[in-house]
C-alpha positions, 0 to 999 in steps of 0.5 A, spaced: 458 470 489 463 472 494 465 480 494 471 482 497 471 487 502 473 494 499 480 497 500 481 501 506 482 508 503 485 514 507 486 522 506 491 526 510 493 533 510 500 535 510 503 533 517 497 528 519 499 521 521 495 514 520 496 508 525 496 502 521 495 495 525 499 492 519 499 485 516 505 482 512 503 482 505 498 488 505 500 494 500 500 501 501 498 505 494 499 512 494 494 515 489 496 523 490 501 527 494 507 524 498 507 519 504 513 517 509 512 510 511 515 506 517 514 499 520 516 497 527 522 494 528 524 496 521 530 501 520 528 503 513 524 509 512 520 509 505 517 515 502 512 514 496 509 519 491 503 518 487 502 512 483 507 508 487 506 503 492 510 498 498 508 491 500 509 491 508 514 485 509 512 484 517 506 485 521 505 490 527 505 497 527 506 501 521 505 509 521 504 513 515 505 520 515 503 525 510 509 529 507 504 533 503 496 532 502 496 525 500 491 520 498 492 512 499 489 505 499 491 499 503 490 493 500 490 486 504 494 481 502 489 476 499 487 482 494 494 483 492 495 476 491 489 475 487 491 481 483 498 478 481 495 472 479 490 475 474 495 480 471 500 474 470 494 470 466 492 476 462 498 479 461 502 472 459 507 473 464 509 479 462 513 483 468 508 489 470 510 494 475 507 492 482 502 498 483 499 496 476 495 491 479 
């Protein structure tokens, strides 16, 4: 049996920051609070609240800052891909929000 590694979880207090050595395809899933996310070379600022997520579209440095106390999970690309495939099989191709799997 092959066990996938547990997702990387983090808890930040307001104004704390988390440096992430990001890999394309990783997904940030916010469990509670609100975060601000930026990736090197990307002009966008992404703000996420509870139950929202964002899939990183480039490798490199990313910075996650807590706009308020926050908890979030970082999932690797392989885990995200597996979850999408399972959702499509079990839900018959039904469109589901990206954070639902």
